[in-house]
C-alpha positions as a Markdown table, in Angstrom:
| # | Residue | x | y | z |
|---|---|---|---|---|
| 1 | Met | 0.9 | 46.6 | 16.0 |
| 2 | Ile | -1.8 | 44.2 | 15.4 |
| 3 | Asn | -2.3 | 45.4 | 11.9 |
| 4 | Gln | 1.3 | 44.7 | 11.5 |
| 5 | Glu | 1.2 | 41.3 | 12.9 |
| 6 | Phe | -1.7 | 40.5 | 10.5 |
| 7 | Glu | 0.0 | 42.1 | 7.7 |
| 8 | Ala | 3.1 | 40.1 | 8.5 |
| 9 | Ile | 0.9 | 37.0 | 8.2 |
| 10 | Leu | -0.7 | 37.8 | 4.9 |
| 11 | Ser | 2.8 | 38.8 | 3.2 |
| 12 | Ser | 4.3 | 35.6 | 4.4 |
| 13 | Leu | 1.9 | 33.3 | 2.9 |
| 14 | Lys | 2.0 | 35.2 | -0.3 |
| 15 | Leu | 4.7 | 33.1 | -1.7 |
| 16 | Phe | 2.8 | 29.8 | -1.2 |
| 17 | Glu | -1.0 | 31.2 | -1.6 |
| 18 | Arg | -0.8 | 29.2 | -5.0 |
| 19 | Met | -0.1 | 26.0 | -3.2 |
| 20 | Tyr | -3.6 | 25.9 | -1.3 |
| 21 | Glu | -7.4 | 26.2 | -2.3 |
| 22 | Ser | -8.1 | 27.9 | 1.0 |
| 23 | Ile | -6.1 | 29.8 | 3.8 |
| 24 | Arg | -8.1 | 30.5 | 7.2 |
| 25 | Leu | -7.5 | 31.7 | 10.8 |
| 26 | Val | -9.5 | 29.6 | 13.0 |
| 27 | Asp | -10.2 | 29.7 | 17.0 |
| 28 | Pro | -10.4 | 26.1 | 17.7 |
| 29 | Ala | -11.6 | 26.9 | 21.2 |
| 30 | Leu | -14.9 | 28.7 | 19.7 |
| 31 | Lys | -14.7 | 26.5 | 16.4 |
| 32 | Gln | -15.1 | 29.6 | 14.6 |
| 33 | Val | -13.4 | 31.0 | 11.5 |
| 34 | Leu | -11.7 | 34.6 | 12.0 |
| 35 | Asn | -11.9 | 37.6 | 9.9 |
| 36 | Phe | -9.7 | 41.0 | 9.9 |
| 37 | Arg | -12.0 | 44.3 | 9.8 |
| 38 | Asn | -11.0 | 47.8 | 10.8 |
| 39 | Asn | -7.6 | 46.7 | 12.0 |
| 40 | Ala | -8.8 | 44.0 | 14.3 |
| 41 | Leu | -9.3 | 40.4 | 14.5 |
| 42 | Cys | -13.1 | 39.6 | 14.7 |
| 43 | Asp | -15.0 | 36.6 | 15.2 |
| 44 | Thr | -17.8 | 35.2 | 12.5 |
| 45 | Asp | -20.8 | 33.2 | 12.6 |
| 46 | Ile | -19.0 | 30.7 | 10.7 |
| 47 | Phe | -18.0 | 27.6 | 12.2 |
| 48 | Cys | -14.6 | 25.9 | 10.9 |
| 49 | Tyr | -16.1 | 22.4 | 10.7 |
| 50 | Thr | -19.0 | 23.8 | 8.2 |
| 51 | Tyr | -16.5 | 23.7 | 5.4 |
| 52 | Trp | -16.5 | 19.9 | 5.6 |
| 53 | Gly | -20.3 | 19.8 | 5.1 |
| 54 | Arg | -20.7 | 18.7 | 9.0 |
| 55 | Asn | -23.0 | 20.1 | 11.3 |
| 56 | Glu | -20.7 | 18.9 | 14.4 |
| 57 | Val | -17.1 | 19.1 | 15.5 |
| 58 | Cys | -14.7 | 16.9 | 13.7 |
| 59 | Asp | -13.5 | 13.7 | 15.7 |
| 60 | Ser | -9.9 | 14.5 | 14.9 |
| 61 | Cys | -9.4 | 18.4 | 15.0 |
| 62 | Ile | -5.9 | 19.2 | 14.4 |
| 63 | Ala | -6.6 | 22.8 | 15.0 |
| 64 | Met | -7.4 | 22.0 | 18.5 |
| 65 | Arg | -4.2 | 20.0 | 18.9 |
| 66 | Ala | -2.2 | 22.8 | 17.3 |
| 67 | Phe | -3.8 | 25.2 | 19.8 |
| 68 | Lys | -3.4 | 23.2 | 23.0 |
| 69 | Glu | 0.2 | 21.4 | 22.2 |
| 70 | Asn | 1.4 | 24.9 | 20.4 |
| 71 | Lys | 2.9 | 22.8 | 17.4 |
| 72 | Thr | 2.1 | 22.6 | 13.9 |
| 73 | Phe | 0.5 | 19.5 | 12.5 |
| 74 | Val | -0.8 | 18.1 | 9.3 |
| 75 | Lys | -3.5 | 15.7 | 8.3 |
| 76 | Leu | -5.9 | 14.6 | 5.7 |
| 77 | Glu | -9.8 | 15.5 | 5.6 |
| 78 | Tyr | -12.5 | 14.8 | 3.3 |
| 79 | Glu | -15.2 | 16.8 | 1.8 |
| 80 | Gly | -17.8 | 14.8 | -0.1 |
| 81 | Glu | -15.5 | 12.8 | -2.5 |
| 82 | Arg | -12.4 | 15.4 | -2.3 |
| 83 | Ile | -9.3 | 14.9 | -0.1 |
| 84 | Phe | -7.6 | 17.5 | 1.5 |
| 85 | Leu | -4.2 | 18.0 | 3.2 |
| 86 | Val | -4.6 | 20.3 | 6.5 |
| 87 | Thr | -1.8 | 22.1 | 7.8 |
| 88 | Ala | -2.7 | 23.8 | 11.3 |
| 89 | Ile | -0.2 | 26.4 | 12.5 |
| 90 | Pro | -0.6 | 27.6 | 16.0 |
| 91 | Leu | 0.3 | 31.6 | 16.0 |
| 92 | Glu | 0.4 | 34.0 | 18.8 |
| 93 | Leu | -1.2 | 37.4 | 18.4 |
| 94 | Tyr | -1.8 | 40.7 | 20.2 |
| 95 | His | 1.9 | 40.4 | 22.0 |
| 96 | Arg | 1.1 | 36.7 | 22.8 |
| 97 | Ser | -2.4 | 37.5 | 24.6 |
| 98 | Arg | -4.3 | 35.5 | 22.0 |
| 99 | Arg | -3.5 | 32.1 | 20.3 |
| 100 | Val | -5.1 | 31.4 | 16.9 |
| 101 | Val | -4.6 | 28.4 | 14.5 |
| 102 | Leu | -3.4 | 29.2 | 10.6 |
| 103 | Glu | -5.1 | 26.4 | 8.7 |
| 104 | Leu | -3.9 | 25.7 | 5.3 |
| 105 | Leu | -6.2 | 23.7 | 2.9 |
| 106 | Lys | -4.9 | 21.8 | -0.1 |
| 107 | Asp | -6.7 | 19.5 | -2.5 |
| 108 | Ile | -5.1 | 16.4 | -3.2 |
| 109 | Thr | -7.6 | 14.3 | -4.8 |
| 110 | His | -6.2 | 14.0 | -8.1 |
| 111 | Cys | -2.8 | 13.4 | -6.8 |
| 112 | Leu | -3.5 | 10.5 | -4.2 |
| 113 | Val | -5.1 | 7.2 | -4.9 |
| 114 | Val | -7.2 | 5.8 | -1.9 |
| 115 | Asp | -10.1 | 3.4 | -2.0 |
| 116 | His | -13.2 | 5.3 | -2.3 |
| 117 | Glu | -15.3 | 2.8 | 0.3 |
| 118 | Leu | -12.4 | 4.0 | 2.8 |
| 119 | Ile | -13.0 | 7.8 | 2.0 |
| 120 | Ser | -16.5 | 7.5 | 3.0 |
| 121 | Lys | -16.2 | 5.8 | 6.4 |
| 122 | Asn | -16.1 | 8.5 | 9.1 |
| 123 | Asp | -13.7 | 6.7 | 11.3 |
| 124 | Ile | -11.0 | 8.3 | 13.5 |
| 125 | Asn | -8.8 | 5.1 | 13.5 |
| 126 | Ile | -9.0 | 5.0 | 9.6 |
| 127 | Asn | -8.4 | 8.7 | 9.4 |
| 128 | Tyr | -5.0 | 7.9 | 11.6 |
| 129 | Ser | -4.3 | 5.0 | 9.4 |
| 130 | Leu | -4.3 | 7.0 | 6.0 |
| 131 | Asn | -2.7 | 9.8 | 7.5 |
| 132 | Asp | 0.4 | 7.6 | 8.4 |
| 133 | Leu | -0.2 | 6.1 | 5.0 |
| 134 | Val | 0.2 | 9.3 | 3.1 |
| 135 | Met | 2.5 | 11.2 | 5.5 |
| 136 | Lys | 5.1 | 8.4 | 6.4 |
| 137 | Asp | 7.8 | 6.7 | 4.6 |
| 138 | Ala | 7.0 | 2.9 | 4.5 |
| 139 | Leu | 10.5 | 1.9 | 5.0 |
| 140 | Thr | 11.9 | 3.8 | 7.9 |
| 141 | Ser | 8.5 | 5.6 | 9.4 |
| 142 | Leu | 10.0 | 8.9 | 9.2 |
| 143 | Tyr | 7.9 | 11.7 | 7.3 |
| 144 | Asn | 7.9 | 11.4 | 3.5 |
| 145 | Arg | 8.4 | 13.9 | 0.9 |
| 146 | Arg | 5.0 | 14.8 | 0.6 |
| 147 | Tyr | 5.0 | 15.8 | 4.2 |
| 148 | Ile | 8.3 | 18.0 | 3.8 |
| 149 | Asn | 6.7 | 19.8 | 1.1 |
| 150 | Glu | 3.7 | 20.6 | 3.2 |
| 151 | Arg | 5.5 | 21.0 | 6.4 |
| 152 | Leu | 8.3 | 23.2 | 5.5 |
| 153 | Pro | 6.3 | 25.8 | 4.0 |
| 154 | Ala | 4.4 | 26.1 | 7.3 |
| 155 | Asp | 7.5 | 26.1 | 9.5 |
| 156 | Ile | 8.6 | 29.2 | 7.3 |
| 157 | Val | 5.4 | 31.1 | 7.7 |
| 158 | Asn | 5.7 | 30.6 | 11.3 |
| 159 | Met | 9.5 | 31.8 | 11.4 |
| 160 | Thr | 8.5 | 34.6 | 9.7 |
| 161 | Ile | 5.9 | 35.5 | 12.0 |
| 162 | Thr | 7.5 | 34.8 | 15.2 |
| 163 | Asn | 10.8 | 36.1 | 14.0 |
| 164 | Gln | 13.0 | 33.5 | 14.7 |
| 165 | His | 15.6 | 31.4 | 12.9 |
| 166 | Leu | 14.6 | 28.1 | 11.1 |
| 167 | Thr | 17.2 | 25.8 | 10.2 |
| 168 | Ile | 17.3 | 22.6 | 8.0 |
| 169 | Ile | 19.9 | 19.9 | 7.5 |
| 170 | Leu | 20.4 | 17.5 | 4.8 |
| 171 | Ala | 22.0 | 14.3 | 5.9 |
| 172 | Asp | 23.3 | 11.8 | 3.4 |
| 173 | Ile | 25.0 | 8.4 | 4.2 |
| 174 | Asp | 28.4 | 7.7 | 2.7 |
| 175 | Phe | 29.1 | 5.3 | 0.1 |
| 176 | Phe | 25.5 | 3.9 | 0.5 |
| 177 | Lys | 25.6 | 2.4 | -2.9 |
| 178 | Lys | 28.6 | 0.5 | -2.1 |
| 179 | Val | 26.7 | -1.1 | 1.0 |
| 180 | Asn | 23.9 | -2.2 | -1.4 |
| 181 | Asp | 26.3 | -3.5 | -4.3 |
| 182 | Thr | 28.4 | -5.5 | -1.3 |
| 183 | Tyr | 25.4 | -6.8 | 0.6 |
| 184 | Gly | 22.5 | -6.3 | -1.3 |
| 185 | His | 19.4 | -4.2 | -0.9 |
| 186 | Leu | 17.7 | -6.1 | 2.2 |
| 187 | Val | 20.9 | -5.1 | 4.2 |
| 188 | Gly | 20.4 | -1.6 | 2.6 |
| 189 | Asp | 17.0 | -1.3 | 4.1 |
| 190 | Glu | 18.2 | -2.3 | 7.5 |
| 191 | Val | 20.9 | 0.5 | 7.2 |
| 192 | Leu | 18.4 | 3.0 | 6.2 |
| 193 | Lys | 16.1 | 2.2 | 8.8 |
| 194 | Ala | 18.9 | 2.0 | 11.6 |
| 195 | Phe | 20.3 | 5.3 | 10.4 |
| 196 | Ser | 16.7 | 6.4 | 10.6 |
| 197 | Glu | 16.7 | 5.8 | 14.6 |
| 198 | Leu | 20.0 | 7.3 | 15.0 |
| 199 | Leu | 18.8 | 10.8 | 13.6 |
| 200 | Val | 15.9 | 10.6 | 15.6 |
| 201 | Ser | 17.3 | 9.8 | 18.7 |
| 202 | Cys | 19.8 | 13.1 | 18.6 |
| 203 | Leu | 16.8 | 15.4 | 18.5 |
| 204 | Lys | 15.5 | 16.6 | 22.0 |
| 205 | Arg | 12.6 | 19.1 | 21.2 |
| 206 | Glu | 9.1 | 18.2 | 20.0 |
| 207 | Ser | 9.3 | 20.9 | 17.5 |
| 208 | Asp | 12.1 | 19.4 | 15.3 |
| 209 | Trp | 11.4 | 16.7 | 12.7 |
| 210 | Val | 13.0 | 14.4 | 10.4 |
| 211 | Gly | 12.0 | 13.1 | 6.8 |
| 212 | Arg | 13.3 | 10.9 | 4.2 |
| 213 | Phe | 13.9 | 13.3 | 1.4 |
| 214 | Gly | 14.8 | 10.8 | -1.0 |
| 215 | Gly | 17.2 | 7.5 | -1.0 |
| 216 | Glu | 20.0 | 7.7 | 1.5 |
| 217 | Glu | 19.3 | 11.6 | 1.8 |
| 218 | Phe | 17.4 | 12.7 | 4.8 |
| 219 | Leu | 15.9 | 16.3 | 5.9 |
| 220 | Ile | 16.1 | 17.5 | 9.6 |
| 221 | Cys | 14.2 | 20.3 | 10.4 |
| 222 | Leu | 14.9 | 22.5 | 13.4 |
| 223 | Pro | 12.5 | 25.5 | 13.9 |
| 224 | Gly | 14.2 | 28.5 | 16.2 |
| 225 | Ala | 17.4 | 26.9 | 16.1 |
| 226 | Lys | 20.2 | 29.5 | 15.2 |
| 227 | Pro | 23.3 | 28.6 | 13.2 |
| 228 | Glu | 25.6 | 27.9 | 16.0 |
| 229 | Lys | 23.2 | 25.6 | 17.6 |
| 230 | Ala | 22.2 | 23.8 | 14.4 |
| 231 | Arg | 25.8 | 22.8 | 13.6 |
| 232 | Glu | 26.4 | 21.8 | 17.2 |
| 233 | Ile | 23.5 | 19.3 | 16.6 |
| 234 | Ala | 24.5 | 18.2 | 13.1 |
| 235 | Glu | 28.0 | 17.6 | 14.6 |
| 236 | Phe | 26.4 | 15.3 | 17.6 |
| 237 | Met | 24.5 | 13.4 | 14.6 |
| 238 | Arg | 27.7 | 13.0 | 12.5 |
| 239 | Lys | 29.8 | 11.8 | 15.6 |
| 240 | Lys | 26.9 | 9.5 | 17.0 |
| 241 | Ile | 26.4 | 7.7 | 13.6 |
| 242 | Glu | 30.3 | 7.3 | 13.3 |
| 243 | Ser | 30.5 | 5.7 | 16.6 |
| 244 | Thr | 27.3 | 3.3 | 16.3 |
| 245 | Pro | 28.0 | 0.0 | 14.7 |
| 246 | Val | 24.8 | -0.8 | 12.6 |
| 247 | Lys | 23.4 | -4.3 | 12.5 |
| 248 | Ala | 21.9 | -5.2 | 9.5 |
| 249 | Leu | 20.5 | -8.9 | 9.2 |
| 250 | Glu | 23.9 | -11.2 | 9.6 |
| 251 | His | 26.3 | -8.2 | 9.4 |
| 252 | Thr | 27.4 | -5.4 | 11.7 |
| 253 | Leu | 28.4 | -2.5 | 9.6 |
| 254 | Asn | 30.4 | 1.0 | 10.3 |
| 255 | Ile | 28.8 | 3.8 | 8.5 |
| 256 | Thr | 29.2 | 7.5 | 8.0 |
| 257 | Ala | 27.2 | 10.5 | 6.9 |
| 258 | Ser | 27.8 | 14.0 | 5.6 |
| 259 | Phe | 25.6 | 17.1 | 6.7 |
| 260 | Gly | 24.7 | 20.2 | 5.1 |
| 261 | Val | 23.3 | 23.0 | 7.3 |
| 262 | Cys | 21.3 | 25.9 | 6.4 |
| 263 | Ser | 20.3 | 28.6 | 8.8 |
| 264 | Met | 18.2 | 31.8 | 7.6 |
| 265 | Lys | 16.9 | 34.7 | 9.5 |
| 266 | Pro | 13.3 | 35.7 | 9.0 |
| 267 | Ser | 12.4 | 37.0 | 5.7 |
| 268 | Gln | 9.3 | 37.1 | 3.7 |
| 269 | Ala | 11.2 | 36.2 | 0.5 |
| 270 | Ile | 12.4 | 32.7 | 1.6 |
| 271 | Thr | 11.3 | 29.8 | -0.5 |
| 272 | Pro | 11.2 | 26.1 | 0.8 |
| 273 | Asp | 13.5 | 25.7 | -2.4 |
| 274 | Ala | 15.8 | 28.2 | -1.3 |
| 275 | Tyr | 16.5 | 26.5 | 1.8 |
| 276 | Ile | 16.7 | 23.2 | 0.5 |
| 277 | Gly | 19.0 | 24.6 | -2.1 |
| 278 | Cys | 21.1 | 26.2 | 0.5 |
| 279 | Ala | 21.5 | 22.8 | 2.7 |
| 280 | Asp | 22.1 | 20.8 | -0.7 |
| 281 | Glu | 24.8 | 23.2 | -1.8 |
| 282 | Asn | 26.3 | 22.8 | 1.8 |
| 283 | Leu | 26.1 | 19.0 | 1.4 |
| 284 | Tyr | 27.9 | 19.0 | -1.8 |
| 285 | Lys | 30.7 | 20.8 | -0.1 |
| 286 | Ala | 31.0 | 18.1 | 2.7 |
| 287 | Lys | 31.0 | 15.2 | 0.4 |
| 288 | Gln | 33.6 | 17.4 | -1.9 |
| 289 | Gly | 35.5 | 17.8 | 1.4 |
| 290 | Gly | 36.0 | 14.2 | 2.2 |
| 291 | Arg | 32.9 | 12.9 | 3.6 |
| 292 | Asn | 32.1 | 12.5 | 7.3 |
| 293 | Arg | 31.8 | 16.1 | 7.8 |
| 294 | Val | 29.7 | 19.0 | 8.4 |
| 295 | Glu | 29.5 | 22.3 | 6.2 |
| 296 | Gly | 27.3 | 25.2 | 6.5 |
């Protein structure tokens, strides 16, 4: 059974291994990188923080946060002049008798512009600020497309290992172009911020999250949610948005939104693109069906 658990981890990562420079299992309590030998998970004499050229524990260790809170976290980390995006996924192994953390490390140095002097400073507050800058949408304060591209694969991996459903919802504000054309982009921005707050207010679990996918389109991720529950949540969102007037500068507007839901069973063949494509297809059906509706 232990070997099957570990094989499930390796198999589920094959779809994403080209995205990362390093994939490793860590015991945050011991600060050790783990290895797999003779069908058993073994401690090593390698400390997780030595990867970053340090001789001491990191100030903001997301592996420990993932370990303690049993949630996936994403953050920036630095190694010399290189910038890494680190995803930490908590895993329950050995029939839930041991929790470890799967770390996915991706070098994003050449696709991220950050002040070199800022990178060289080892200050936890700067780290948090940079993470907000890189992971959050500046207008809505929701997670941005970069975060979605990192977090969704992690949730798919976790779904496969834990044998749970994973549901995503694509939500799109109806006739948003008309809002911009009629009232201007400043009012449109206020509508986007209010819409974001309404979506977040509908979520009750810490594992659920929302990101701005692009423009007036948003992605809601519901780990563990089965199709019936996911459609119920989407319908709750639709009704709340329809019934809540939005204040935007000197205007009060009534808006609606369309929702495309995609829920899949655990499978090692599912990719983020397949999930998003499925939800997008259902969103298109909602738009074609008259808008202000849920499909999927």
